[in-house]
FITORKOL-968675 format. One record per residue (C-alpha): residue in three letters; residue number from 1; x, y, z. Coordinates in steps of 0.25 Angstrom, whole numbers, plus 5000, padded with zeros to 4 digits. Layout:
+-----+-----+------+------+------+
|  aa |   i |   xx |   yy |   zz |
+-----+-----+------+------+------+
| ALA | NUM |    X |    Y |    Z |
...
+-----+-----+------+------+------+
//
This chain:
+-----+-----+------+------+------+
|  aa |   i |   xx |   yy |   zz |
+-----+-----+------+------+------+
| MET |   1 | 4887 | 5124 | 5189 |
| LYS |   2 | 4891 | 5128 | 5175 |
| LYS |   3 | 4900 | 5138 | 5180 |
| ILE |   4 | 4906 | 5128 | 5189 |
| PHE |   5 | 4907 | 5118 | 5176 |
| LEU |   6 | 4914 | 5129 | 5169 |
| ILE |   7 | 4924 | 5132 | 5180 |
| GLY |   8 | 4928 | 5118 | 5180 |
| LEU |   9 | 4930 | 5116 | 5166 |
| LEU |  10 | 4939 | 5129 | 5165 |
| CYS |  11 | 4947 | 5123 | 5177 |
| SER |  12 | 4948 | 5110 | 5170 |
| TYR |  13 | 4953 | 5117 | 5157 |
| CYS |  14 | 4964 | 5124 | 5164 |
| ILE |  15 | 4969 | 5112 | 5171 |
| SER |  16 | 4969 | 5104 | 5159 |
| SER |  17 | 4974 | 5114 | 5149 |
| PRO |  18 | 4988 | 5115 | 5154 |
| ALA |  19 | 4990 | 5100 | 5153 |
| GLN |  20 | 4985 | 5101 | 5140 |
| LEU |  21 | 4994 | 5111 | 5135 |
| LEU |  22 | 5006 | 5103 | 5142 |
| ASP |  23 | 5002 | 5091 | 5134 |
| ARG |  24 | 5001 | 5100 | 5120 |
| ILE |  25 | 5014 | 5106 | 5124 |
| LYS |  26 | 5021 | 5092 | 5126 |
| ASN |  27 | 5015 | 5087 | 5113 |
| ARG |  28 | 5021 | 5099 | 5105 |
| VAL |  29 | 5035 | 5097 | 5112 |
| GLU |  30 | 5035 | 5081 | 5108 |
| GLN |  31 | 5029 | 5084 | 5094 |
| LYS |  32 | 5042 | 5094 | 5094 |
| VAL |  33 | 5051 | 5084 | 5098 |
| VAL |  34 | 5046 | 5075 | 5086 |
| ASP |  35 | 5047 | 5086 | 5076 |
| GLN |  36 | 5060 | 5091 | 5079 |
| ILE |  37 | 5067 | 5076 | 5078 |
| ASP |  38 | 5059 | 5075 | 5065 |
| ASP |  39 | 5064 | 5088 | 5060 |
| SER |  40 | 5079 | 5084 | 5063 |
| ILE |  41 | 5077 | 5071 | 5055 |
| ASP |  42 | 5071 | 5079 | 5044 |
| LYS |  43 | 5083 | 5090 | 5044 |
| ALA |  44 | 5093 | 5078 | 5044 |
| THR |  45 | 5087 | 5072 | 5033 |
| GLN |  46 | 5087 | 5085 | 5025 |
| LYS |  47 | 5101 | 5088 | 5029 |
| LYS |  48 | 5105 | 5075 | 5024 |
| LYS |  49 | 5099 | 5076 | 5010 |
| ASN |  50 | 5105 | 5091 | 5010 |
| LYS |  51 | 5119 | 5085 | 5013 |
| ASP |  52 | 5117 | 5074 | 5002 |
| LYS |  53 | 5114 | 5083 | 4992 |
| THR |  54 | 5125 | 5093 | 4995 |
| SER |  55 | 5136 | 5085 | 4998 |
| THR |  56 | 5143 | 5071 | 4993 |
| ALA |  57 | 5156 | 5073 | 4999 |
| ASP |  58 | 5161 | 5061 | 5008 |
| THR |  59 | 5160 | 5064 | 5023 |
| SER |  60 | 5164 | 5050 | 5029 |
| ALA |  61 | 5178 | 5056 | 5032 |
| SER |  62 | 5172 | 5068 | 5040 |
| GLY |  63 | 5178 | 5069 | 5054 |
| ALA |  64 | 5170 | 5079 | 5060 |
| ALA |  65 | 5166 | 5078 | 5075 |
| GLN |  66 | 5150 | 5075 | 5076 |
| PRO |  67 | 5142 | 5083 | 5086 |
| ASP |  68 | 5138 | 5077 | 5098 |
| PRO |  69 | 5122 | 5076 | 5099 |
| ALA |  70 | 5123 | 5077 | 5115 |
| GLN |  71 | 5130 | 5091 | 5114 |
| PRO |  72 | 5123 | 5104 | 5112 |
| GLY |  73 | 5124 | 5109 | 5098 |
| SER |  74 | 5128 | 5097 | 5092 |
| ALA |  75 | 5116 | 5093 | 5084 |
| GLN |  76 | 5117 | 5093 | 5068 |
| PRO |  77 | 5107 | 5100 | 5061 |
| GLY |  78 | 5097 | 5091 | 5055 |
| ALA |  79 | 5101 | 5078 | 5064 |
| ALA |  80 | 5092 | 5069 | 5071 |
| GLN |  81 | 5095 | 5071 | 5087 |
| PRO |  82 | 5092 | 5059 | 5095 |
| GLU |  83 | 5098 | 5066 | 5107 |
| THR |  84 | 5109 | 5056 | 5110 |
| GLN |  85 | 5117 | 5058 | 5123 |
| GLN |  86 | 5130 | 5052 | 5118 |
| THR |  87 | 5140 | 5057 | 5110 |
| GLY |  88 | 5141 | 5050 | 5095 |
| ALA |  89 | 5153 | 5045 | 5090 |
| ALA |  90 | 5156 | 5043 | 5076 |
| ALA |  91 | 5164 | 5029 | 5074 |
| SER |  92 | 5171 | 5022 | 5063 |
| THR |  93 | 5176 | 5008 | 5063 |
| ALA |  94 | 5191 | 5012 | 5057 |
| GLY |  95 | 5183 | 5019 | 5046 |
| ASN |  96 | 5181 | 5033 | 5041 |
| SER |  97 | 5166 | 5036 | 5042 |
| GLN |  98 | 5159 | 5024 | 5050 |
| GLN |  99 | 5149 | 5029 | 5060 |
| ASP | 100 | 5150 | 5017 | 5071 |
| GLY | 101 | 5143 | 5023 | 5084 |
| VAL | 102 | 5138 | 5034 | 5092 |
| SER | 103 | 5141 | 5027 | 5105 |
| GLY | 104 | 5153 | 5031 | 5112 |
| LYS | 105 | 5158 | 5045 | 5114 |
| THR | 106 | 5167 | 5051 | 5104 |
| GLY | 107 | 5181 | 5052 | 5112 |
| ALA | 108 | 5177 | 5042 | 5123 |
| ASP | 109 | 5188 | 5033 | 5127 |
| ILE | 110 | 5189 | 5018 | 5122 |
| THR | 111 | 5189 | 5013 | 5135 |
| ALA | 112 | 5174 | 5018 | 5137 |
| TYR | 113 | 5171 | 5005 | 5130 |
| SER | 114 | 5180 | 4997 | 5137 |
| LYS | 115 | 5169 | 4986 | 5141 |
| PHE | 116 | 5165 | 4986 | 5126 |
| ASP | 117 | 5169 | 4973 | 5121 |
| PHE | 118 | 5160 | 4973 | 5108 |
| VAL | 119 | 5168 | 4969 | 5095 |
| PRO | 120 | 5161 | 4971 | 5082 |
| GLY | 121 | 5160 | 4960 | 5072 |
| ASP | 122 | 5170 | 4958 | 5060 |
| LYS | 123 | 5163 | 4962 | 5048 |
| ILE | 124 | 5153 | 4973 | 5046 |
| ILE | 125 | 5139 | 4968 | 5039 |
| VAL | 126 | 5130 | 4980 | 5043 |
| HIS | 127 | 5135 | 4994 | 5043 |
| GLU | 128 | 5122 | 5003 | 5045 |
| ASP | 129 | 5125 | 5019 | 5046 |
| PHE | 130 | 5114 | 5023 | 5036 |
| SER | 131 | 5125 | 5030 | 5027 |
| GLN | 132 | 5117 | 5026 | 5014 |
| ASP | 133 | 5104 | 5030 | 5019 |
| ALA | 134 | 5098 | 5044 | 5018 |
| ILE | 135 | 5094 | 5052 | 5031 |
| GLY | 136 | 5079 | 5051 | 5032 |
| ASP | 137 | 5077 | 5037 | 5025 |
| PHE | 138 | 5076 | 5023 | 5030 |
| PRO | 139 | 5089 | 5015 | 5028 |
| ALA | 140 | 5088 | 5009 | 5014 |
| ASN | 141 | 5092 | 4995 | 5018 |
| TRP | 142 | 5083 | 4994 | 5030 |
| ASN | 143 | 5070 | 4990 | 5032 |
| THR | 144 | 5057 | 4994 | 5041 |
| ARG | 145 | 5043 | 4995 | 5043 |
| SER | 146 | 5043 | 5008 | 5050 |
| GLY | 147 | 5053 | 5019 | 5048 |
| ALA | 148 | 5066 | 5025 | 5050 |
| GLU | 149 | 5076 | 5036 | 5045 |
| ILE | 150 | 5090 | 5039 | 5044 |
| VAL | 151 | 5094 | 5051 | 5052 |
| ASN | 152 | 5107 | 5058 | 5056 |
| ILE | 153 | 5109 | 5063 | 5071 |
| ALA | 154 | 5116 | 5074 | 5076 |
| GLY | 155 | 5128 | 5071 | 5082 |
| LYS | 156 | 5129 | 5057 | 5075 |
| ASP | 157 | 5136 | 5053 | 5062 |
| GLY | 158 | 5130 | 5045 | 5051 |
| LYS | 159 | 5115 | 5042 | 5050 |
| TRP | 160 | 5105 | 5034 | 5059 |
| LEU | 161 | 5092 | 5027 | 5057 |
| ARG | 162 | 5081 | 5033 | 5065 |
| PHE | 163 | 5070 | 5025 | 5071 |
| ASN | 164 | 5058 | 5034 | 5076 |
| GLN | 165 | 5046 | 5024 | 5075 |
| ASP | 166 | 5043 | 5010 | 5078 |
| GLY | 167 | 5049 | 4999 | 5068 |
| ILE | 168 | 5058 | 4989 | 5063 |
| PHE | 169 | 5070 | 4993 | 5055 |
| TYR | 170 | 5082 | 4983 | 5049 |
| PRO | 171 | 5093 | 4984 | 5039 |
| GLU | 172 | 5089 | 4974 | 5028 |
| TYR | 173 | 5103 | 4971 | 5023 |
| LEU | 174 | 5106 | 4962 | 5036 |
| ASN | 175 | 5099 | 4949 | 5030 |
| SER | 176 | 5109 | 4938 | 5034 |
| ASN | 177 | 5112 | 4930 | 5045 |
| LEU | 178 | 5122 | 4936 | 5054 |
| PRO | 179 | 5134 | 4928 | 5059 |
| GLU | 180 | 5135 | 4923 | 5074 |
| ASN | 181 | 5143 | 4935 | 5078 |
| PHE | 182 | 5139 | 4949 | 5074 |
| THR | 183 | 5139 | 4963 | 5080 |
| LEU | 184 | 5129 | 4974 | 5079 |
| GLN | 185 | 5131 | 4990 | 5082 |
| LEU | 186 | 5123 | 5002 | 5081 |
| ASP | 187 | 5120 | 5015 | 5087 |
| VAL | 188 | 5106 | 5018 | 5093 |
| ILE | 189 | 5100 | 5031 | 5097 |
| ALA | 190 | 5087 | 5034 | 5104 |
| ASN | 191 | 5083 | 5048 | 5105 |
| LYS | 192 | 5076 | 5052 | 5118 |
| ASP | 193 | 5062 | 5052 | 5113 |
| VAL | 194 | 5063 | 5037 | 5111 |
| SER | 195 | 5069 | 5034 | 5124 |
| ASN | 196 | 5057 | 5031 | 5132 |
| ILE | 197 | 5049 | 5024 | 5123 |
| GLY | 198 | 5058 | 5018 | 5111 |
| GLU | 199 | 5065 | 5005 | 5109 |
| PHE | 200 | 5075 | 5000 | 5098 |
| MET | 201 | 5078 | 4986 | 5095 |
| ILE | 202 | 5089 | 4978 | 5088 |
| SER | 203 | 5085 | 4965 | 5083 |
| LEU | 204 | 5095 | 4954 | 5078 |
| MET | 205 | 5087 | 4943 | 5073 |
| GLN | 206 | 5085 | 4930 | 5063 |
| THR | 207 | 5074 | 4935 | 5055 |
| GLY | 208 | 5069 | 4929 | 5040 |
| THR | 209 | 5060 | 4939 | 5036 |
| VAL | 210 | 5057 | 4954 | 5036 |
| ASP | 211 | 5045 | 4952 | 5043 |
| GLU | 212 | 5053 | 4945 | 5054 |
| LYS | 213 | 5061 | 4957 | 5056 |
| PHE | 214 | 5049 | 4967 | 5057 |
| ASN | 215 | 5042 | 4957 | 5066 |
| TRP | 216 | 5054 | 4954 | 5075 |
| GLY | 217 | 5062 | 4967 | 5075 |
| GLU | 218 | 5056 | 4972 | 5086 |
| SER | 219 | 5051 | 4959 | 5094 |
| ARG | 220 | 5057 | 4957 | 5108 |
| GLN | 221 | 5061 | 4943 | 5105 |
| VAL | 222 | 5058 | 4934 | 5093 |
| SER | 223 | 5060 | 4919 | 5091 |
| ALA | 224 | 5071 | 4919 | 5080 |
| PRO | 225 | 5085 | 4923 | 5083 |
| SER | 226 | 5085 | 4936 | 5087 |
| PHE | 227 | 5093 | 4947 | 5097 |
| LYS | 228 | 5086 | 4960 | 5100 |
| ILE | 229 | 5090 | 4972 | 5109 |
| SER | 230 | 5080 | 4985 | 5111 |
| PHE | 231 | 5084 | 4997 | 5118 |
| GLN | 232 | 5075 | 5006 | 5125 |
| PRO | 233 | 5082 | 5020 | 5129 |
| THR | 234 | 5072 | 5023 | 5140 |
| SER | 235 | 5075 | 5034 | 5151 |
| SER | 236 | 5089 | 5033 | 5157 |
| GLU | 237 | 5089 | 5017 | 5158 |
| GLY | 238 | 5087 | 5012 | 5145 |
| GLN | 239 | 5084 | 4997 | 5142 |
| LEU | 240 | 5086 | 4987 | 5131 |
| THR | 241 | 5078 | 4973 | 5128 |
| TYR | 242 | 5086 | 4962 | 5122 |
| SER | 243 | 5081 | 4949 | 5117 |
| SER | 244 | 5085 | 4937 | 5109 |
| ASN | 245 | 5077 | 4924 | 5105 |
| LEU | 246 | 5084 | 4917 | 5116 |
| ILE | 247 | 5085 | 4926 | 5128 |
| GLY | 248 | 5071 | 4932 | 5126 |
| SER | 249 | 5069 | 4947 | 5129 |
| GLN | 250 | 5078 | 4953 | 5140 |
| TYR | 251 | 5079 | 4968 | 5146 |
| LYS | 252 | 5090 | 4978 | 5150 |
| TYR | 253 | 5086 | 4989 | 5158 |
| GLY | 254 | 5096 | 5001 | 5161 |
| VAL | 255 | 5104 | 5003 | 5148 |
| PRO | 256 | 5112 | 5015 | 5151 |
| GLU | 257 | 5118 | 5014 | 5136 |
| PHE | 258 | 5105 | 5017 | 5129 |
| ASN | 259 | 5094 | 5025 | 5137 |
| LYS | 260 | 5087 | 5039 | 5136 |
| HIS | 261 | 5099 | 5047 | 5140 |
| LYS | 262 | 5110 | 5038 | 5132 |
| ASN | 263 | 5103 | 5036 | 5120 |
| THR | 264 | 5114 | 5032 | 5110 |
| THR | 265 | 5120 | 5019 | 5109 |
| ARG | 266 | 5129 | 5008 | 5102 |
| VAL | 267 | 5123 | 4995 | 5101 |
| SER | 268 | 5132 | 4984 | 5099 |
| ILE | 269 | 5128 | 4969 | 5098 |
| TRP | 270 | 5137 | 4957 | 5098 |
| LYS | 271 | 5133 | 4943 | 5093 |
| GLN | 272 | 5141 | 4932 | 5096 |
| LYS | 273 | 5133 | 4919 | 5092 |
| GLN | 274 | 5123 | 4919 | 5104 |
| ARG | 275 | 5130 | 4929 | 5112 |
| ILE | 276 | 5124 | 4944 | 5110 |
| ARG | 277 | 5131 | 4956 | 5117 |
| VAL | 278 | 5125 | 4971 | 5116 |
| TYR | 279 | 5132 | 4984 | 5118 |
| LEU | 280 | 5127 | 4998 | 5121 |
| ASP | 281 | 5139 | 5008 | 5118 |
| SER | 282 | 5150 | 5001 | 5127 |
| THR | 283 | 5141 | 4993 | 5136 |
| LYS | 284 | 5137 | 4979 | 5135 |
| ALA | 285 | 5123 | 4978 | 5137 |
| LEU | 286 | 5120 | 4964 | 5134 |
| ASP | 287 | 5129 | 4951 | 5133 |
| LEU | 288 | 5120 | 4939 | 5130 |
| PRO | 289 | 5127 | 4926 | 5128 |
| ARG | 290 | 5115 | 4918 | 5124 |
| ALA | 291 | 5107 | 4928 | 5116 |
| LEU | 292 | 5106 | 4919 | 5104 |
| ASP | 293 | 5106 | 4905 | 5100 |
| PRO | 294 | 5121 | 4902 | 5094 |
| ALA | 295 | 5115 | 4898 | 5081 |
| ALA | 296 | 5106 | 4911 | 5079 |
| THR | 297 | 5107 | 4919 | 5066 |
| LEU | 298 | 5103 | 4932 | 5065 |
| ASN | 299 | 5100 | 4940 | 5053 |
| SER | 300 | 5093 | 4953 | 5056 |
| LEU | 301 | 5095 | 4966 | 5062 |
| VAL | 302 | 5082 | 4974 | 5066 |
| PHE | 303 | 5079 | 4987 | 5073 |
| ALA | 304 | 5067 | 4990 | 5079 |
| ALA | 305 | 5063 | 5003 | 5085 |
| ILE | 306 | 5050 | 5000 | 5094 |
| ASN | 307 | 5039 | 5009 | 5100 |
| PRO | 308 | 5029 | 5015 | 5090 |
| ASP | 309 | 5028 | 5027 | 5098 |
| PHE | 310 | 5042 | 5033 | 5099 |
| ASN | 311 | 5041 | 5040 | 5085 |
| GLN | 312 | 5030 | 5049 | 5092 |
| LYS | 313 | 5039 | 5053 | 5104 |
| GLY | 314 | 5051 | 5057 | 5093 |
| GLY | 315 | 5059 | 5046 | 5097 |
| ALA | 316 | 5069 | 5038 | 5087 |
| PHE | 317 | 5080 | 5028 | 5088 |
| PHE | 318 | 5093 | 5029 | 5079 |
| ILE | 319 | 5102 | 5019 | 5075 |
| GLY | 320 | 5115 | 5020 | 5067 |
| ASN | 321 | 5129 | 5013 | 5064 |
| ILE | 322 | 5124 | 4999 | 5063 |
| GLN | 323 | 5135 | 4989 | 5061 |
| LEU | 324 | 5133 | 4974 | 5061 |
| ALA | 325 | 5146 | 4965 | 5060 |
| VAL | 326 | 5147 | 4950 | 5059 |
| GLY | 327 | 5159 | 4941 | 5065 |
| ALA | 328 | 5166 | 4941 | 5078 |
| ALA | 329 | 5179 | 4949 | 5079 |
| ASP | 330 | 5189 | 4938 | 5081 |
| THR | 331 | 5201 | 4947 | 5085 |
| ARG | 332 | 5210 | 4938 | 5091 |
| ASN | 333 | 5210 | 4928 | 5079 |
| LYS | 334 | 5210 | 4937 | 5068 |
| LEU | 335 | 5221 | 4946 | 5074 |
| VAL | 336 | 5230 | 4934 | 5080 |
| SER | 337 | 5227 | 4923 | 5069 |
| GLU | 338 | 5222 | 4930 | 5057 |
| GLY | 339 | 5232 | 4942 | 5058 |
| LYS | 340 | 5221 | 4952 | 5056 |
| PHE | 341 | 5208 | 4959 | 5063 |
| VAL | 342 | 5199 | 4969 | 5057 |
| THR | 343 | 5190 | 4977 | 5065 |
| ARG | 344 | 5178 | 4987 | 5064 |
| GLY | 345 | 5176 | 4988 | 5079 |
| ILE | 346 | 5187 | 4999 | 5081 |
| LEU | 347 | 5178 | 5012 | 5079 |
| PHE | 348 | 5183 | 5027 | 5078 |
| ASN | 349 | 5176 | 5041 | 5077 |
| VAL | 350 | 5173 | 5045 | 5062 |
| ASN | 351 | 5186 | 5049 | 5055 |
| SER | 352 | 5194 | 5047 | 5068 |
| ASP | 353 | 5204 | 5039 | 5075 |
| LYS | 354 | 5197 | 5040 | 5088 |
| ILE | 355 | 5192 | 5025 | 5092 |
| LEU | 356 | 5179 | 5024 | 5097 |
| PRO | 357 | 5177 | 5017 | 5111 |
| GLN | 358 | 5167 | 5007 | 5105 |
| SER | 359 | 5179 | 5001 | 5098 |
| TYR | 360 | 5185 | 4996 | 5113 |
| GLY | 361 | 5180 | 4982 | 5111 |
| THR | 362 | 5187 | 4980 | 5098 |
| LEU | 363 | 5198 | 4985 | 5101 |
| LYS | 364 | 5199 | 4977 | 5116 |
| ASP | 365 | 5198 | 4964 | 5107 |
| ILE | 366 | 5209 | 4968 | 5098 |
| ALA | 367 | 5217 | 4972 | 5111 |
| GLN | 368 | 5215 | 4959 | 5118 |
| VAL | 369 | 5221 | 4951 | 5106 |
| LEU | 370 | 5233 | 4959 | 5106 |
| GLN | 371 | 5234 | 4958 | 5121 |
| GLU | 372 | 5233 | 4943 | 5120 |
| ASN | 373 | 5243 | 4942 | 5109 |
| THR | 374 | 5254 | 4951 | 5113 |
| SER | 375 | 5264 | 4947 | 5101 |
| LEU | 376 | 5253 | 4953 | 5091 |
| ARG | 377 | 5255 | 4965 | 5083 |
| VAL | 378 | 5245 | 4972 | 5074 |
| GLN | 379 | 5243 | 4983 | 5064 |
| ILE | 380 | 5230 | 4990 | 5066 |
| VAL | 381 | 5225 | 4995 | 5052 |
| GLY | 382 | 5214 | 5006 | 5050 |
| HIS | 383 | 5205 | 5005 | 5038 |
| THR | 384 | 5192 | 5014 | 5033 |
| ASP | 385 | 5182 | 5012 | 5023 |
| ALA | 386 | 5184 | 5021 | 5009 |
| ASP | 387 | 5176 | 5033 | 5014 |
| GLY | 388 | 5184 | 5046 | 5014 |
| ASN | 389 | 5197 | 5050 | 5010 |
| GLU | 390 | 5208 | 5040 | 5009 |
| ASN | 391 | 5219 | 5047 | 5015 |
| THR | 392 | 5210 | 5051 | 5027 |
| ASN | 393 | 5205 | 5037 | 5029 |
| GLU | 394 | 5219 | 5031 | 5029 |
| ASP | 395 | 5224 | 5041 | 5040 |
| LEU | 396 | 5211 | 5038 | 5047 |
| SER | 397 | 5213 | 5023 | 5047 |
| LYS | 398 | 5228 | 5025 | 5052 |
| ARG | 399 | 5225 | 5034 | 5063 |
| ARG | 400 | 5213 | 5025 | 5068 |
| ALA | 401 | 5223 | 5012 | 5068 |
| GLY | 402 | 5232 | 5021 | 5076 |
| ALA | 403 | 5220 | 5023 | 5086 |
| VAL | 404 | 5218 | 5009 | 5087 |
| LYS | 405 | 5233 | 5006 | 5091 |
| GLU | 406 | 5232 | 5018 | 5100 |
| THR | 407 | 5220 | 5012 | 5107 |
| LEU | 408 | 5225 | 4998 | 5108 |
| VAL | 409 | 5238 | 5004 | 5115 |
| SER | 410 | 5232 | 5013 | 5124 |
| THR | 411 | 5220 | 5006 | 5128 |
| PHE | 412 | 5222 | 4992 | 5127 |
| SER | 413 | 5238 | 4992 | 5130 |
| ILE | 414 | 5243 | 4986 | 5116 |
| ASP | 415 | 5257 | 4988 | 5114 |
| ALA | 416 | 5258 | 4998 | 5102 |
| SER | 417 | 5270 | 4991 | 5096 |
| ARG | 418 | 5260 | 4981 | 5093 |
| LEU | 419 | 5251 | 4989 | 5084 |
| GLU | 420 | 5254 | 4996 | 5071 |
| THR | 421 | 5243 | 5004 | 5063 |
| ASP | 422 | 5239 | 5007 | 5050 |
| GLY | 423 | 5228 | 5013 | 5042 |
| LYS | 424 | 5223 | 5009 | 5027 |
| GLY | 425 | 5212 | 5018 | 5026 |
| LYS | 426 | 5201 | 5014 | 5015 |
| SER | 427 | 5212 | 5006 | 5007 |
| GLN | 428 | 5209 | 4992 | 5012 |
| PRO | 429 | 5195 | 4991 | 5012 |
| ILE | 430 | 5189 | 4976 | 5016 |
| ASP | 431 | 5175 | 4979 | 5011 |
| THR | 432 | 5167 | 4989 | 5002 |
| ASN | 433 | 5167 | 5003 | 5004 |
| ASP | 434 | 5154 | 5005 | 4996 |
| THR | 435 | 5144 | 5001 | 5009 |
| PRO | 436 | 5144 | 5005 | 5024 |
| ILE | 437 | 5146 | 4991 | 5027 |
| GLY | 438 | 5159 | 4990 | 5018 |
| LYS | 439 | 5165 | 5003 | 5023 |
| ALA | 440 | 5162 | 4997 | 5037 |
| ASN | 441 | 5170 | 4985 | 5035 |
| ASN | 442 | 5180 | 4993 | 5029 |
| ARG | 443 | 5183 | 5002 | 5042 |
| ARG | 444 | 5191 | 4993 | 5050 |
| VAL | 445 | 5203 | 4992 | 5060 |
| GLU | 446 | 5213 | 4980 | 5056 |
| PHE | 447 | 5222 | 4973 | 5065 |
| ILE | 448 | 5233 | 4966 | 5058 |
| ARG | 449 | 5245 | 4957 | 5064 |
| LEU | 450 | 5257 | 4960 | 5062 |
+-----+-----+------+------+------+
//
């Protein structure tokens, strides 16, 4: 009997040991992934510190091509790699160094965005590229009761805020009522390890205290005026949840613009009184005509990373290039009646006159005014901020004005004889050049009636 027991015990060990061994190997592999991600962030932090110590030169006018993280051998040493699947395109609103989007492939034809009717607001009041914060730090002008850090990403320009744990995060400098018309844009990335368990939420709310921001920041629905949208890049489908205090909580399944395989997107939210439109890259994902009460006012922008377990899996969300602009772009009235229209919605590759396809909505808006007013002639004038060389900026602004003219002629069939061009570089600022917001407002294209 004893021998039979020993034989049974031995057989049980032989059966269970391989399973235990496989579990140990799986755990070691998962831990290795987490260690590699953490190590890449540490290297990026040290690289930035070393660079800051050894160089104080102005690099804002650099026009070097950026590597594509989707291509082999393109990774930048020491940069976080969220395994994005789409080529990132650094962009600029008629300026010399602004980073305005990772959506839209570099060199893509502008007609790829032919259904993109988004037009950004007139005046930029938030322009967050984290340029004033150090790699490895939490942004100085933000608040949280959790944790996040500024990182670089291989193949992407600029800095990004990395969320790798559950929490609420918001910019403290936005603390006054927003007007009835405004636009919000930002880039969102999810690495593959967060795709099946993590959720990222954007909340636009009316709050009165800091506690309300933290208590309501990740709630599906609150009684105060609010609009919320959250993204779950699950499997190959992806889904989003959206809600307001009027319409309740709603779901949309099958979101090809943001999922496990396509994990980078440009989110554009357009509020016009009670109407809310949401775009993911060039696709209009939502158009809600009665999302809010017409008299509702919003004063808070809050982000939430939801699911306390995703940090253990090595998952993370990244956001960057946040821009909030107020006012409706009244192109027709300002160009026809007032004689001048200013836009920051025409985007270019950094230090290039190549127009990015997400500029289509703004260009189409201008073209329609010209088509409806056939006797109208305009001068197109490019402007930059004060970064970089004066002569270089002037030349760049002239070439960009020329690129706008060419696009209006070739894409929208506007008679070239009705369009003149010029570029002023940094010589005519309309805002300070001492802050990111001021620089963003100075980077613009003007259309002046002749």
